[in-house]
C-alpha positions in Angstrom: 122.2 115.8 79.3 122.3 119.1 81.2 119.0 120.9 82.0 119.6 123.5 79.4 120.4 121.0 76.6 117.2 119.1 77.4 115.3 122.4 77.6 116.3 123.6 74.1 115.8 120.2 72.5 112.3 120.2 74.1 111.6 123.7 72.8 112.6 122.6 69.4 110.8 119.3 69.2 108.5 118.3 72.1 107.3 118.6 75.6 108.5 116.5 78.5 105.4 114.8 79.6 105.1 114.8 83.4 104.5 111.3 84.7 103.0 111.2 88.1 102.2 108.4 90.5 98.6 107.4 90.1 98.1 107.5 93.8 99.4 111.0 94.2 96.0 112.6 94.9 95.9 116.4 95.2 96.0 117.5 98.9 93.4 120.1 98.0 90.9 117.7 96.3 87.4 118.3 97.4 87.8 122.0 98.0 85.2 124.3 96.5 85.7 125.2 92.9 88.1 128.0 92.3 88.2 130.6 89.6 89.3 128.9 86.4 91.8 130.4 84.0 89.7 129.1 81.2 86.7 131.0 82.4 88.5 134.2 81.8 89.9 133.5 78.4 88.9 135.7 75.5 86.0 134.6 73.4 88.0 134.6 70.3 90.5 131.7 70.0 92.9 133.9 68.2 92.9 136.8 70.6 96.2 137.3 72.3 95.4 140.4 74.3 96.1 140.6 78.0 96.9 143.3 80.5 95.5 145.2 83.4 93.4 148.2 84.4 90.2 147.9 86.5 90.8 146.0 89.6 94.5 147.0 89.8 94.4 149.2 92.9 93.1 146.3 95.1 94.1 143.2 93.2 97.7 144.1 92.3 98.7 144.8 95.9 97.0 141.6 97.1 98.6 139.5 94.5 102.0 141.1 95.0 101.8 140.2 98.7 100.7 136.7 97.9 103.5 136.2 95.5 106.1 137.6 97.8 105.7 135.2 100.7 108.5 132.9 101.2 108.3 129.3 102.5 109.7 128.7 106.0 112.8 126.5 105.8 112.8 123.4 107.9 114.2 123.5 111.4 117.9 122.8 111.5 118.5 123.8 107.9 122.0 125.4 107.8 122.4 129.0 106.7 124.3 130.2 103.7 123.8 131.1 100.0 121.7 128.5 98.2 123.3 126.8 95.3 122.5 124.3 92.6 121.3 121.0 94.0 124.0 118.3 94.1 121.8 115.9 92.2 120.9 118.6 89.7 117.7 117.1 88.3 114.2 117.1 89.6 112.3 113.8 90.1 110.0 114.5 87.1 110.1 111.6 84.9 110.2 112.7 81.3 108.9 110.8 78.3 108.6 112.2 74.8 111.5 114.5 75.5 112.5 114.4 71.9 109.2 114.7 70.2 107.4 111.4 71.0 103.7 111.8 71.8 102.5 111.2 75.3 100.3 108.3 76.0 96.7 109.0 75.0 94.5 110.1 77.9 91.0 108.5 78.1 89.6 112.0 78.8 91.0 115.4 79.5 92.1 115.9 83.1 90.0 118.1 85.3 91.5 121.1 87.1 92.2 121.0 90.8 91.6 123.8 93.2 94.9 125.1 94.8 95.3 127.9 97.3 97.2 130.8 95.8 99.6 130.8 98.8 100.4 127.1 98.3 100.9 127.6 94.6 103.2 130.5 95.2 105.3 128.8 97.8 105.5 125.5 95.8 106.5 127.4 92.7 109.2 129.2 94.6 110.8 126.0 95.8 110.5 124.5 92.4 112.3 127.5 90.9 115.1 127.0 93.4 115.9 123.5 92.1 117.4 125.2 89.0 120.0 127.0 91.2 118.7 130.5 91.1 119.5 132.8 94.1 116.9 134.7 96.1 116.8 137.8 94.0 116.6 135.9 90.7 114.0 133.6 92.2 111.8 136.5 93.3 111.9 138.0 89.8 111.0 134.7 88.1 108.2 134.1 90.6 106.8 137.6 90.3 106.7 137.5 86.5 105.2 134.0 86.3 102.6 134.5 89.0 101.5 137.7 87.4 100.6 135.7 84.4 99.2 132.7 86.3 96.9 134.7 88.4 95.5 136.4 85.3 94.8 133.2 83.4 97.7 133.7 81.1 99.6 130.6 80.0 102.9 132.4 80.4 102.9 131.2 84.0 104.1 128.2 86.0 104.1 125.8 83.0 107.5 127.2 82.3 108.8 125.7 85.6 107.7 122.1 85.0 108.7 122.1 81.3 112.2 123.4 82.1 111.3 126.6 80.3 113.4 128.5 82.9 116.2 125.9 83.1 119.4 127.7 84.0 122.2 127.4 81.5 125.3 126.1 83.3 127.5 128.2 81.0 125.8 131.5 82.1 128.1 134.4 83.1 127.3 137.8 84.7 125.3 140.2 82.7 127.5 142.9 81.1 126.8 146.3 79.5 127.9 146.3 75.9 127.0 149.9 75.2 125.6 152.8 77.2 124.8 156.4 76.8 122.8 158.9 78.9 119.6 157.6 77.3 120.3 154.1 76.2 122.0 150.8 77.1 122.4 147.4 75.6 123.0 144.3 77.8 124.6 141.0 77.1 122.5 138.6 79.1 125.3 136.1 79.4 122.8 133.2 79.0 121.0 134.2 82.2 117.3 133.8 82.6 115.4 136.0 80.2 113.0 137.3 82.9 115.9 138.3 85.1 117.7 140.1 82.3 114.6 141.9 81.0 113.8 142.9 84.6 117.2 144.5 84.8 116.7 146.2 81.5 113.4 147.6 82.7 115.0 149.1 85.7 117.7 150.8 83.7 115.2 152.2 81.2 113.1 153.5 84.0 116.0 155.2 85.8 117.0 156.9 82.6 113.5 158.0 81.8 112.9 159.3 85.4 116.2 161.3 85.1 116.2 162.4 81.5 112.7 161.8 80.3 113.5 158.9 78.0 115.2 155.5 78.4 115.8 152.6 76.1 117.5 149.4 76.9 118.0 146.3 74.7 119.2 142.8 75.7 120.7 139.9 73.8 122.2 136.5 74.6 119.3 135.2 76.7 117.9 131.7 76.0 114.8 131.3 78.2 111.4 133.0 78.2 110.9 136.6 79.3 107.4 135.7 80.5 104.3 138.0 80.3 105.4 141.4 79.0 102.4 142.9 80.7 104.3 142.5 84.0 107.1 144.9 82.8 104.7 147.3 81.1 102.6 147.5 84.2 105.6 148.1 86.5 106.8 151.0 84.4 103.3 152.5 84.0 102.9 152.4 87.8 106.0 154.6 88.0 104.2 157.1 85.8 106.1 156.1 82.6 104.8 155.1 79.2 106.2 151.7 78.4 106.9 149.7 75.2 108.3 146.2 75.6 109.2 143.8 72.7 110.5 140.3 72.9 111.7 137.7 70.4 111.8 134.0 70.9 112.8 130.9 68.8 111.1 129.8 65.6 107.6 128.8 66.5 105.3 130.9 64.3 104.9 130.8 60.5 104.7 134.1 58.5 101.6 134.6 56.4 101.5 132.2 53.5 104.3 130.0 54.9 104.2 126.6 56.6 107.7 127.0 58.1 108.1 128.7 61.5 110.4 131.8 61.3 109.0 134.2 63.9 108.9 133.8 67.6 105.6 134.4 69.4 106.9 138.0 69.5 104.8 139.7 72.1 104.3 143.4 72.6 103.7 145.0 75.9 102.4 148.6 76.3 101.8 150.4 79.5 100.0 153.7 79.8 99.7 155.5 83.1 96.3 157.2 83.7 94.7 158.8 86.7 92.5 155.7 87.1 95.5 153.3 87.1 97.7 151.9 84.3 96.2 150.6 81.1 98.3 147.6 80.1 98.3 145.8 76.7 100.1 142.4 76.6 99.6 141.1 73.1 101.3 138.2 71.4 101.6 138.6 67.6 101.0 134.8 67.4 97.6 133.2 67.7 98.7 131.0 70.6 101.7 130.7 72.8 104.2 127.9 72.6 103.7 127.2 76.2 100.0 127.0 75.6 100.8 124.1 73.2 102.8 122.5 76.0 100.1 123.0 78.6 97.5 121.4 76.2 99.8 118.5 75.5 100.4 117.9 79.2 96.6 117.9 79.9 95.8 115.8 76.9 93.5 118.5 75.5 92.9 120.0 72.2 94.0 123.5 71.2 91.5 126.1 69.8 90.7 125.7 66.2 92.6 127.9 63.8 95.6 128.8 66.0 98.1 126.3 64.5 99.0 124.2 61.5 100.6 120.8 61.1 103.7 120.1 59.0 101.6 120.0 55.8 100.0 123.4 56.4 96.7 122.0 57.5 94.8 123.6 60.4 95.1 121.3 63.5 93.7 121.1 67.0 96.3 118.6 68.0 99.1 120.2 70.0 101.4 117.3 69.1 101.0 118.0 65.4 101.7 121.7 65.9 104.8 120.9 68.0 106.2 118.1 65.8 106.9 119.8 62.5 104.0 122.3 62.5 103.8 125.9 63.4 101.6 128.5 65.2 99.8 131.0 63.1 99.9 134.8 63.6 96.9 136.1 65.5 94.6 137.0 62.6 96.0 134.4 60.2 96.7 137.2 57.7 99.3 139.7 56.5 98.5 142.4 59.1 99.6 140.3 62.1 102.4 138.8 60.1 103.7 142.2 59.4 103.5 143.2 63.0 105.4 140.1 64.0 108.1 141.1 61.6 108.4 144.6 63.1 108.9 143.0 66.6 111.4 140.6 65.1 113.4 143.5 63.7 113.3 145.7 66.8 114.1 143.0 69.3 116.5 141.1 67.0 119.1 142.8 64.9 118.6 146.1 66.7 119.8 144.7 70.0 122.4 142.2 68.7 120.3 139.0 69.0 120.4 136.1 66.6 118.9 136.6 63.2 119.5 133.2 61.6 118.9 130.1 63.7 117.7 131.6 66.9 117.1 128.2 68.5 120.6 126.8 68.0 122.3 130.1 68.8 120.3 130.4 72.0 120.5 134.2 71.6 117.2 135.9 71.9 116.5 139.6 72.2 114.3 142.1 74.0 113.8 145.8 73.9 112.4 148.2 76.5 111.4 151.8 76.1 110.3 154.1 78.9 109.0 157.6 78.3 108.1 160.3 80.8 105.0 162.1 79.4 106.5 165.4 80.7 109.2 165.0 78.0 106.5 166.4 75.7 105.3 169.0 78.2 102.3 167.0 79.1 102.1 167.5 82.8 98.4 166.5 82.9 98.8 163.4 80.7 97.4 160.9 83.2 94.3 163.0 83.9 93.7 163.5 80.2 94.4 159.9 79.4 91.7 158.9 82.0 89.2 161.0 80.1 89.9 159.0 76.9 89.5 155.7 78.6 86.4 156.8 80.3 84.9 157.8 76.9 85.7 154.4 75.6 84.1 152.6 78.4 81.1 154.9 78.3 80.5 154.5 74.6 77.1 153.4 73.4 77.1 149.6 73.6 76.2 147.2 70.8 73.2 144.9 71.3 74.1 142.1 73.8 77.2 143.9 75.1 77.1 144.4 78.9 80.5 146.2 79.3 83.2 147.6 77.1 86.5 146.4 78.4 89.8 148.1 78.2 93.0 146.1 77.5 93.5 143.8 80.4 90.3 144.4 82.3 89.2 140.8 81.8 92.5 139.5 83.2 92.4 141.9 86.1 88.9 141.0 87.0 90.0 137.4 87.0 92.9 138.3 89.2 90.7 140.1 91.6 88.4 137.1 91.9 91.4 134.9 92.6 92.6 137.3 95.3 89.2 137.3 96.9 88.8 133.5 96.8 92.4 132.8 97.7 92.3 129.7 95.4 92.8 129.1 91.7 92.2 126.1 89.4 95.3 124.4 88.0 95.7 121.6 85.6 96.4 118.5 87.8 99.4 117.1 85.9 101.0 120.6 86.1 100.3 120.9 89.8 101.6 117.5 90.6 104.7 118.0 88.5 105.3 121.3 90.3 105.0 119.6 93.7 107.4 116.8 92.7 109.9 119.4 91.5 109.5 121.4 94.7 110.0 118.3 96.8 113.5 118.1 95.3 114.4 121.4 96.8 117.2 120.1 99.0 116.5 121.3 102.6 120.2 121.0 103.4 120.9 124.1 101.2 117.6 125.9 101.7 118.0 129.5 102.6 117.3 130.8 106.1 115.6 134.1 105.8 117.8 136.9 107.1 120.8 134.7 107.9 123.0 136.9 105.7 122.1 139.9 107.8 124.3 138.8 110.7 127.3 138.6 108.5 126.7 141.8 106.6 125.3 144.1 109.3 126.4 142.9 112.7 129.0 145.1 114.2 132.4 143.6 114.7 131.9 141.0 112.0 135.0 139.7 110.3 135.5 139.8 106.6 135.0 136.1 106.3 131.8 136.2 108.3 133.1 134.3 111.3 131.6 136.8 113.6 128.1 136.0 112.3 128.1 132.7 114.1 128.8 134.2 117.5 125.8 134.6 119.7 124.7 138.1 120.5 124.7 139.6 124.0 126.0 136.6 126.0 125.2 137.0 129.7 123.3 135.8 132.6 124.3 133.1 135.0 124.5 130.5 132.2 126.4 132.6 129.7 123.6 132.2 127.2 123.1 134.6 124.3 120.2 137.1 124.5 118.0 135.2 122.1 118.3 132.1 124.3 117.6 134.1 127.5 114.6 135.7 125.9 113.1 132.2 125.4 114.5 130.5 128.5 114.7 132.9 131.4 116.7 131.6 134.3 114.5 133.4 136.7 111.0 132.2 137.7 107.9 132.9 139.8 106.2 130.0 141.5 103.8 128.2 139.1 102.3 125.0 140.6 101.6 123.6 137.2 104.9 124.5 135.4 103.1 125.8 132.3 105.0 126.3 129.1 103.9 129.9 129.0 103.6 131.8 132.2 100.0 132.2 133.5 98.0 135.4 133.3 96.8 136.4 136.8 94.1 138.8 135.7 93.0 139.9 139.1 93.0 143.0 141.3 93.1 141.2 144.6 94.3 138.0 146.2 93.0 136.0 149.1 95.0 136.0 152.3 95.9 133.2 154.7 94.1 134.7 157.6 92.8 137.9 159.0 96.1 138.8 160.6 98.7 137.4 158.1 99.5 138.3 154.5 100.4 136.2 151.6 103.0 137.1 148.9 100.4 139.1 147.0 97.4 141.1 148.2 96.7 143.9 145.7 97.8 144.0 142.0 99.0 147.6 142.3 101.6 146.5 144.8 102.4 143.2 143.1 101.2 140.5 140.8 102.8 137.2 139.7 102.6 138.0 136.0 104.1 141.4 136.5 106.8 139.9 138.8 107.8 137.4 136.1 108.1 140.2 133.5 110.1 142.4 135.9 112.5 139.5 136.9 113.2 138.6 133.3 113.8 142.2 132.3 116.2 142.6 135.2 118.1 139.5 134.0 118.2 140.7 130.4 119.4 144.2 131.4 122.0 142.9 133.9 120.1 144.8 136.6 119.4 144.2 140.3 115.7 145.0 139.8 113.3 146.0 137.1 109.9 147.5 137.2 107.0 147.5 134.7 105.1 150.8 134.2 101.9 151.6 132.4 103.8 153.5 129.7 107.3 154.7 128.9 106.3 158.2 130.0 105.1 157.0 133.4 108.4 155.2 133.8 110.3 158.4 133.0 108.0 160.4 135.2 109.0 158.1 138.0 112.7 158.8 137.2 112.1 162.5 137.7 110.6 161.7 141.1 114.1 160.8 142.2 115.1 164.5 141.7 114.2 167.0 144.4 113.1 170.7 144.2 116.1 173.0 143.5 118.1 170.2 141.8 119.0 170.0 138.1 118.3 167.5 135.3 120.7 167.6 132.3 119.3 166.1 129.1 119.9 166.2 125.4 118.5 168.6 122.7 117.5 165.7 120.4 115.1 163.6 122.5 111.7 162.0 122.1 108.9 164.6 121.9 107.1 163.2 124.9 110.2 163.3 127.0 110.8 166.9 125.9 107.2 167.8 126.9 107.7 166.2 130.3 111.0 167.9 131.1 110.0 171.3 129.6 106.4 171.7 130.8 105.8 169.4 133.8 109.0 168.9 135.8 109.8 172.7 136.1 106.5 173.2 137.9 108.0 171.5 141.0 111.1 173.7 141.0 113.4 171.4 139.2 115.8 173.0 136.7 116.2 171.3 133.3 119.1 172.0 131.0 119.2 170.9 127.4 122.6 170.4 125.8 124.1 168.9 122.7 125.1 165.4 123.9 127.6 165.1 121.1 129.6 168.0 122.6 131.2 166.3 125.7 132.7 169.6 126.9 129.3 171.2 126.9 127.8 168.2 128.7 130.5 168.3 131.4 129.9 172.1 131.9 126.2 171.6 132.2 126.6 168.8 134.8 129.2 170.7 136.8 127.5 174.1 136.4 124.7 173.4 138.9 123.2 171.0 141.5 122.9 168.2 138.9 121.5 165.0 140.4 120.1 163.3 137.2 121.3 163.0 133.6 118.7 161.7 131.1 119.9 160.7 127.7 119.1 158.7 124.6 121.4 156.7 122.3 120.6 156.6 119.5 118.5 159.7 119.8 115.0 160.0 118.4 114.5 161.0 115.6 118.0 162.1 114.4 119.7 158.9 115.4 122.7 160.7 117.0 125.0 158.6 119.1 125.8 159.6 122.7 128.9 158.5 124.5 127.3 156.7 127.4 130.5 155.8 129.1 132.0 159.3 129.2 128.8 161.0 130.3 128.2 158.4 133.0 131.7 159.2 134.3 131.0 162.9 134.3 127.7 162.4 136.2 129.1 160.0 138.8 132.0 162.4 139.5 129.3 164.9 140.4 127.3 162.4 142.4 124.4 162.3 139.8 122.5 159.4 138.4 122.3 158.5 134.7 119.2 157.2 133.0 119.4 156.0 129.4 116.3 155.6 127.2 117.3 152.4 125.4 114.0 152.0 123.5 115.6 152.0 120.0 118.1 149.3 120.8 116.4 147.3 123.6 118.5 144.7 125.4 119.0 142.8 122.2 121.5 145.4 120.8 122.7 147.5 123.8 123.2 147.2 127.5 123.4 150.7 129.0 123.9 149.5 132.6 127.1 147.8 131.4 128.3 151.1 130.0 127.9 152.9 133.3 124.3 154.0 133.5 122.3 153.6 136.7 118.9 153.3 135.1 117.8 151.9 131.8 114.3 152.7 130.4 112.9 150.6 127.6 109.5 151.2 126.1 107.6 147.9 126.2 105.3 149.4 123.5 108.1 149.1 120.9 110.2 146.0 120.4 109.3 144.1 123.5 105.7 143.9 122.3 106.5 144.1 118.6 102.8 144.1 117.7 101.7 147.6 119.0 99.2 146.0 121.2 100.8 147.0 124.5 101.5 150.4 126.1 104.2 150.0 128.7 107.6 151.0 130.0 110.4 149.1 131.9 112.9 150.6 134.3 115.9 148.5 135.1 118.4 149.6 137.7 121.4 148.7 139.8 121.6 149.4 143.5 119.4 148.1 146.3 118.4 151.6 147.6 117.7 152.9 144.1 115.4 149.9 143.5 113.5 150.6 146.7 113.1 154.2 145.8 111.7 153.4 142.3 109.3 150.7 143.7 108.0 153.2 146.3 106.9 155.7 143.6 105.6 152.9 141.3 103.3 151.6 144.1 102.4 154.9 145.7 101.4 156.6 142.5 99.8 153.5 140.8 102.1 153.6 137.8 102.2 149.8 137.4 101.6 147.9 134.2 98.4 145.7 134.2 98.6 141.9 134.3 97.3 141.4 130.8 99.8 143.8 129.3 102.5 142.1 131.3 101.4 138.8 129.8 101.5 140.2 126.3 105.0 141.6 126.9 106.2 138.2 128.1 104.9 136.7 125.0 106.6 139.3 122.8 110.0 138.8 124.5 110.3 135.3 123.1 110.5 136.5 119.5 112.1 139.9 120.1 115.6 138.9 118.9 114.3 137.2 115.9 112.2 140.2 114.9 114.9 142.8 115.6 117.5 141.0 113.6 115.2 140.8 110.5 114.1 144.5 111.0 117.8 145.5 111.2 118.7 143.7 108.0 115.8 145.5 106.2 116.9 148.8 107.7 120.4 148.5 106.4 119.3 147.8 102.8 116.8 150.7 102.9 119.4 153.1 104.4 121.9 152.3 101.7 119.2 152.7 99.0 118.2 156.1 100.5 121.7 157.3 100.8 122.2 156.9 97.1 118.9 158.5 96.1 119.2 161.9 94.4 116.2 163.3 96.2 117.6 162.5 99.7 119.9 165.1 101.2 121.1 162.9 104.1 120.3 159.7 106.0 120.6 159.2 109.7 121.4 155.6 110.5 124.2 154.4 112.8 124.8 151.4 110.6 126.1 153.6 107.7 129.8 154.2 107.7 129.1 157.7 106.6 127.3 158.6 109.8 129.2 160.6 112.3 128.6 158.4 115.3 129.1 155.1 113.5 132.3 154.1 115.2 131.2 155.2 118.6 128.0 153.2 118.2 129.9 150.1 117.3 131.9 150.4 120.5 128.8 150.4 122.7 126.2 148.4 120.8 126.1 145.1 118.9 123.7 146.2 116.2 122.5 149.3 114.3 118.7 148.7 114.9 115.9 149.3 112.6 115.1 153.0 113.0 116.4 155.6 110.4 115.5 159.0 109.3 116.3 161.1 106.2 115.7 164.6 104.9 114.8 165.8 101.4 115.1 169.5 101.9 111.5 169.8 100.7 108.6 169.5 103.2 106.0 168.9 100.5 108.1 166.2 98.8 108.6 164.5 102.2 104.9 164.7 102.9 104.0 163.0 99.6 106.6 160.3 100.1 105.1 159.5 103.5 101.5 159.5 102.2 102.2 157.6 99.0 104.1 154.7 100.7 101.6 151.8 100.8 103.5 149.3 102.9 104.5 151.8 105.5 101.7 152.8 108.0 101.7 156.5 108.9 101.8 156.5 112.7 103.8 157.4 115.7 105.9 154.9 117.6 108.2 152.3 116.2 109.3 148.6 116.7 106.2 147.1 115.0 106.4 144.0 112.8 105.0 146.1 110.0 107.0 149.1 108.7 106.0 152.5 109.9 106.7 156.0 108.6 106.1 159.5 109.9 107.0 163.2 109.8 108.2 163.6 113.4 107.9 167.4 113.5 104.1 167.0 112.8 103.6 163.9 114.9 105.8 162.5 117.7 107.7 165.7 118.1 104.9 168.2 117.4 104.8 169.2 121.1 108.2 170.8 120.7 107.8 174.4 119.5 108.8 175.1 115.9 111.5 177.6 116.9 113.0 175.1 119.4 113.0 172.4 116.8 114.7 174.7 114.3 117.4 175.6 116.9 118.0 171.9 117.6 118.5 171.1 114.0 115.3 169.1 113.6 113.9 170.0 110.1 110.3 169.8 109.2 111.1 167.7 106.1 112.7 164.9 108.2 111.1 161.5 107.6 111.4 158.7 110.2 111.1 155.1 109.2 110.8 152.0 111.4 111.4 149.0 109.3 109.3 145.9 109.8 109.8 142.3 108.9 108.4 142.4 105.3 110.4 141.4 102.2 112.8 144.2 101.7 112.4 144.1 97.9 108.8 145.1 98.4 109.7 147.9 100.8 112.3 149.3 98.3 109.8 149.1 95.5 107.2 150.8 97.6 109.5 153.7 98.5 110.7 154.0 94.9 107.2 154.4 93.7 106.5 156.9 96.5 109.5 159.0 95.5 108.6 158.9 91.9 105.1 160.2 92.6 106.5 162.9 95.0 109.0 164.0 92.3 106.3 164.2 89.7 103.9 166.1 91.9 106.4 168.6 93.2 107.9 169.2 89.8 111.5 168.1 90.6 111.7 165.3 88.0 115.0 166.8 86.7 116.5 167.1 90.1 120.2 167.7 90.7 122.0 166.8 93.9 124.1 169.5 95.6 123.6 172.1 92.9 124.5 171.8 89.2 126.6 168.8 88.2 129.0 168.5 85.4 128.2 165.9 82.8 130.8 163.6 84.3 129.3 164.0 87.7 125.9 163.3 86.3 127.1 160.1 84.8 128.8 159.1 88.0 125.7 160.0 90.1 123.5 158.0 87.8 125.8 155.0 87.9 126.0 155.1 91.7 122.2 155.2 92.0 121.8 152.2 89.7 124.5 150.3 91.6 122.7 151.0 94.9 119.4 149.9 93.5 120.9 146.6 92.2 122.7 146.1 95.5 119.5 146.7 97.4 117.7 144.0 95.3 120.5 141.5 95.8 120.7 142.2 99.5 
């Protein structure tokens, strides 16, 4: 049978018992005990309350990070979109698939200690065996790990019991009905968690735009997971959340012995100033997957949570599954009535099945999102925190140490798991997950970022053929730039032929005799480690020589030394703040004229070059921070016709994406602090040039003024070069997704990124570079809003510079470009509200979510919740704007 047929038969009758090899010992056996999910369970066996509050600000970020890490695909694995495995089935032998009881266990199995990272990555690979793509897998993983790490049995048991098995007849999700405030989705037999996640996003967008959003779903046939995940996500966005879900017939109404209801959970999220309060409460006394987990472990279920087929209370999960039923949480009419309300709201209201839910495979969900400001309550979160503080501070009954808010117990458990890095897992469950993950066919495993080459590389064909071509082929062997970074054809003598070039951390070298000199005497004049870096950079840049300086600014200072008193330097009006300070405040002191000009106006550039004794043109492309594109070829022609040199600051592109010397420049400056290092642990600059005399002149000033880069920094830069292409490709892929997302955001006035077709210099950049890079900037038109976005982003470090493996964010006018006078910035079109982003190598979904939360907070704090782009919009324009924003967000998630 297909996976889905087996899954639904199992859900109706019995659990597939995982049979493991007796010799398959846990690789983590013997580790110190981890936090146990059972240790955190509520004292009452019928309590179904879960959620989050206390440790959220530390634990949720940690757990999100843990659950977002992806396993590294094996070497040699081909790229491409992952698909359903050819064999289709996991090697999990199933007995009792149709209701037979598993063999009796002599004693309940003991939990094993598993690292959270191992559990997350194993679970990811196991999910992949069902044929889900990357975006779907991430949603499934996030929802299930949210539960697992809180001791909630809505977790990974769903993977090994085929509770997330993909229906082979599934079709794309469609919108059956939509208004300004509401929508109803036909899930098309897709995974319940994936469909509910989409409904949550739609409800949130409507609430953030109009104050209220409601979205229902039908035609899903797998679990929606822990509703606390969705409620918490909405509450973190400042919205009140109500989430309802209906599942097949597992629960008997009060007074009945026949299952009619699903477990019918309710999720409620309330934003407060102290963090969200999240209630995740099943209306049943126990979850169906709790029965399955108990059966797998050969353990009893709590007394009073289930009945057998005759209506007798049972502790045997088999009796409850085989003809019995789960009870509602208090075993009485109150919980039964509440279960009925959920059944009505998430059943007939959304178009889900109302008769035989199991056979129809049509289960429903409902999400409501409400902005507290809809009722004029601008201080709701602060006032809500007062209420929760009163509850926690209430006079305690004898023997009570702490009054817990909804979810604090689960969050405390999650915090302990995050701190320990390990969690206890039932051994049969863990082994079954491992076996399923082992079936993940490495021949179709995804290679992270591989799609970025097809989607974002300039010059790519529609069928993606260009993506297989190597980037930046050159050198004497014709190798691509990534190969040349790892295998330089140049060398410096090393008697031991070490894999990594040695570090010569010395200031002086011994000489052959008192009257003869060896190749090195004093590190300021030369050092083997620096020579290796300089030779490799010369090869990468296609230069005759290259020189390593103590910083990018010392390298540019050396360039200005090539200009004499009375001569002119022509430069742009959108340049790095440090360069602007050097040219505006230092260079003129020695009688050198500096002319700033709009480098996009070629006529103005030519007039500036020809209008005086110009001997040097210094330019950037793309510029920092407005990402304007300069025509390097044309300006080089203008300069050479005048007899002037051209120096290009290529720090944003580096030799991976652009080769200025091939475009006509004489000197290329690349900051080693940025992408060459990649770790922000080096301060350095590289000058590469063509021409023997020019090389001699640069070396003279480097040596005479002591501008050289130290040996250890050179060694770090050599190490960084090996992975520069890999890092920059991933960073570029992330930047493109973020740029498109920002471009569609109603609070963003414009985005500067050469990879966007809407950018003025897009075509010019394609003609002279092979990639768009990972630096972008955008403006909101509101300095305060931009400031809050920058400060609220958690995954983006607020700092100057760029090119780090971690994402960075800044307000250039207050940081890297603060040295430029405000009136000059204004004249050059550099607004104070401009935000610059340097994307790192993180999961782009996390970066988008982080920015989205930051924008939401900024909108709320600046009072622009009901924002309108480009003035007042007609109703049709509002609908179109809303639709475009939603499409962009979904595209960002898929990319």
